[in-house]
N, C-alpha and C positions, 0 to 999 in steps of 0.2 A: 381862398376857395370857399365859395358860399355854401350854406347848409342846404340840405335837401328839403323840399316841401313834402313832408310825409302826411298823406291823407288816408284815413281809415274808413272803409265802408261800414255803414251803420244800419242794422236791421231794426225796424220799429214794431216787430211783432211780439212785443212783451207786454201786451195789455189785451184784454178780451174785446172782441167786436161781434156784432150780431151775426155776420156771415160765418165766422169760425165756430160760433156757438151752434149754428145750424148744421154745418158740415161735419164737425168733430165732437160736439158735445159741449154742454154749458161750461164756460170758464176756460176753454182752450186758449193757451198761448204757446209761444216757442218752448217754455219751460215743461210743457206736458210731455213732449217726446224726449226731452233731456232727462227727466226724472225717471222715465220707465226704461231707459236704455240698459242693455245687458251685454257683458262680454261675449263675443262669438268665437274666440279662440284663446288659447293659453297666453297670457301676457297682454291681452286686449284691454287697453285702458278705458273702461266704461264702468259706470257712468261718469260723466264729467261733472265736478261739483264746484260751484262758484265760491269764492272766498269772501274778500272784503265787501263786495257789493251785494252779496247774497242773491236770493231769487227775487229780484226787484220787479216792480210794476212801473212802467213808463208813464202812467198817469200821475205819478208823484214828482213834482218839480225838483225836489231836493235830490232825487236820483239823477236826473238829467244834469243837474249842476255838479254833482260829485263825479260823474263820468267825464264831463268836460274838464274839470280841474285836474283829474288824474291824467287824462290824455295830454293836456297842455304841459304838465310838469315833466313829462318824459319825451318831449320833443315832437309831438304830433300837432300839426297846424289846424287841422279841422276834420270834421266827419263829412263823409259823402252819403247822404241819406238815400236809401232805396225809396223811389217815388213811384206810386201805382196810379196810373190813369188808363182806364180800359175803354175809353171812347164814350161819347154822349154824356160826359160829366161824371161818370162812375169812377169813384176812388175807393181805396182801401188803406187802412193803417196810417191814415193822414194825421191822426190826432197828435202824436208826440211832436212832429215837426211843426205843425200848426201852432202848438202852444209855445215852442221855442221862438217861432217868428213873431207871434202876437205879443208875447211877454218881453221880448228883448233879452231874455236870459235862456241859457248862459251866454256870456260874452265870449263866444268861441266861434271860430270859422266854420263855415259849412258850404256844401254845394249839393246838387241833386243828380241822381242817376235814374232815368226813367226805365223801369222794368216793363217794357212793352212786350209782354208774354202772357199767354193764356195761363190760367191756373188749373192744374190737374191734380187728381188725388194720389197718383203713384209716388211722387217724390215725398209724400208725407206718410206713407206706410200703407196705402191701399193695395190690396192684392191685384186689383184690376183697375186699369185707367178709367177715370171718370172726369168729365168736364165740369169744373166748379164755376169757373167764369171765363168767358171768351175775351180775347183782345180784338177790338175792332178799330177800324180807321175810317170814320164816317165822312171825312173830307175837310175842305178848307174851313168851313164854320167851326167844326170841332177842333181843328188845329189852332184856330184863333182863340177860341174859348180856353183851350189848354194853356196857351201862352199867357193870357191874362190872369189865369188861376195862379201861375207861378211868378208873374211879374213882381208882386210885393217882395218875394224872396230875392229876385234878381236886384232890386233896388236897396236891399238891406246892406248896411255898411260891413256886415260880417261875411257877406257872400264872397267866396274865393273866386279870383279872376286871373285871367292872363291877358296882357295888352288892354286892360281895363274892360274886358269882356267877361261876363259870368261864364264859368265852366258848367257845361251841361253834357252829361254822358248818356248815350242811348244803348241800352242792353242788347237789343236785337236789331241792329241797323238794316240788315238785309230784309227784314219783314215789313219795313215801311213800304207802301206801294210806290212811292216816289219820294226818296229821301231828299233829293235836291229841292223839290217843290216845298217840302216841309221846312227845310233849313233856310231857303231864300225867304220864305214867308216870315219866319221867326226873326231872321236878321233885319228884315224891313220893319217889323213891329218893334223890335228893340231899339232901332235908331229913332223911330217916331216917338218912343217914350224916353228919350234922353240917354240911351246907352250907345255904346260904340259897336254893338253887335253881340253875338253869342259865340263863345269858343266851344265848338262841338267836338266831342270825343266819341269814337265808335268803340264799344266794348266788344272787341272781335279779334280773331287770330290774325297773324301777320299776312296771310294771303288775301285779306279783304281789301278790295280797291277803294279805300276810304277817301282818296282825293277825288276820284271820279264821282263818288257818292255825295260829295259836298262837305265832308268832314275835315277839320283841321288836323286831326291826329287820331291815333287809336290807342287802346290800352288792351293788352291781352287778358282774357279771362284766366283768373288765378284760382286754384292751381291747375285747372284743366289744361292750359296751354303747356304747362310743364309735364303733366302726365303724357300728353301727345309727344313731346320732345323725347321723353324717355323711351316711349314705345317705338319711335321712328329711328332711334339709333340702334345699331346692331348690338353693342355691349349692353345698352340699356334694356333691349328686349330680353336678352338672356338673363340678366340679373333680375329683371322684373318677374320673369316666369319662375325662376328659382326661389325668389323671396316669397311669392305667392304660395308656391308648393310647400315651402318650409312652414309657413304659418298655418296653412290648412292642415298639415299633417300633425301639428302639435296637439290638436285636440279633436277637431271635427273632420273626418276623412272625407265626408260627403258634402262639406260645407260649400265648396266651389266659390269661395270669395276670392275672385280672381284679380280684382282691382286693388291689389296691395302694393305700395311703393315704400321704399325706405326714404327718410328725409335726406340722406346723403345723395341718393339719386336725384331727388328733386332739386337740390341746390346745385349739383353739377350741371343740370340741364338749364340753370339760369345763367349760363355763360352765353351772352347774346352776340359774341363776336362774328357769328355767321350770318346775322341779320343785316341786310344792306343799310348803309348809312342814310340813304334817301328816304327811308321809312321813318316818319316821325312817330314814335310811340313812347308812352309813359309806362315803364315796367311796373309789374304788380307781383307781390309775393305774399305768401302765407306762412305763418308760424307753425301751423298745425292743420290737420284736416281728418275728419272722420264722419262720414255722412250716414253711418249705419243706424243711428237713432231715428232717422227719417226712413231710410230705405232698406234696412236689414241687410241681407246678404248681397243685395244688389248695390250696396254702397261702396264708395272708394275710401280707402284708408291710407294715411301716411303713418308708418310705424317708426320706432326708434327716433322720435323727434328730440331735438336738442336745441336749446336756446343759442349755443354757440354757432350752430348751423344756420339759424335764422339770421344771426349777425353776418355770416358769410354771404347769405342770399341778399341782404341789403347792400353789402359792398359790391356784389355782381351787378345789382341793379344800378347803382350809382355810376359804375364804369360806363354804362350806356349814355347817361345824361350829364356827365361832368362837364361837357363842352357846350351844353345847352345854355341859353341865356337864363338868368336867375329865376325868372318867373316860370320857366318851363322845367325846372329841376325838380319834377314831381315823381314820387314813388307812391303808388296806391298799396295799401295793405288790406288784404281780405282775410280777416275783417276784425272789427272792433268787438262784435258781440254776436256772431252767428254760432250760438252754442249747440244747436242741434245738428250742425255740420261739423262739430268739433273744431271750430275755426274762429278763434277769438284771441284778443290781446288782454282782455280783462283778467285779473288775477284768479286763479283756481286754487284748489286745496292741495294740488300736487307740487307745482313750481312757483306759485305765487306771482311775483312781479318780474320774474326772470326775463320774459320776452319784452316787456316794457324796458327793462333795464338795457336790453341789447339795442333798442332804438336810441335811448339816451347816449349810450356808449358810441353808437354809430354817428350820431349828430356831433358829439364832442370831438370825434376824430376829424371832422371836416373843418374845424375851426382854424 
């Protein structure tokens, strides 16, 4: 039995950029919301405090090297960097990955996931929605320019592939005006540049018609797809309401933080035996989740998290892919370092390396 290809999403927003300085104040990074987080109910584990890597700055190459060495030593094959291209050449947060690409370091696998979505202020704590930057689709010339922007990454020996095709995930595939046109163009350009094509993955729920849209596979958004599965099951709905009520009543009777899920519920929802076999998808799981540092009472929270439950989640994911060919035995982890969403594998001051230990134990169980 071959090991799983564990790939962790990687957020590059741990360094200041002019846009965030203008929108949120000088020096804003992902750590800004992490550091000011407060507990919203009794037993609420906030703020989250990093341990071994500290409050790092991704402009420092030694940080990126240490992250990669840590991930590799626990059985992670590579990082999937969130990639931002807003149209007409506008990019954001590209510096960390650009330095990884240009320097050749660290020697660690990677792929890209295009976050083709507008940026609004609400997810970052605004009381009212405001448009920070729009996502546009100017057409064929822009699609071509985008391809050549990422081509050096595709040609890099570290880039993760399936069937010798670089893996490229699209966050909002339904937002593309014509996804088949985009995919056909990129596949043509890839072949013209010595590649066998691109392996396109739709970051979308199971009902998305990924084949008709031109994609090779999909990966469900995590943990939101598990939140939905909990809410759509009768027992899950009852337990979800009771757990939300229980946590709300502990301290703030008017809090109305309704999106509270237990880790046990989430893991139970990761049994994919009801998903048709003809849907090619790469499961995704999260060791933890708490969006309240960004969204306050509108955030979603997984409570009673336990590394052993994360291990069970990994096993559930592998059941779905164990009969896939080796290159497709992929499990995405959300995420390596999304600290303001309470969603990370990096060691914290509460449980240290325990979630990473579960990945190592999981990989060793497959030998």
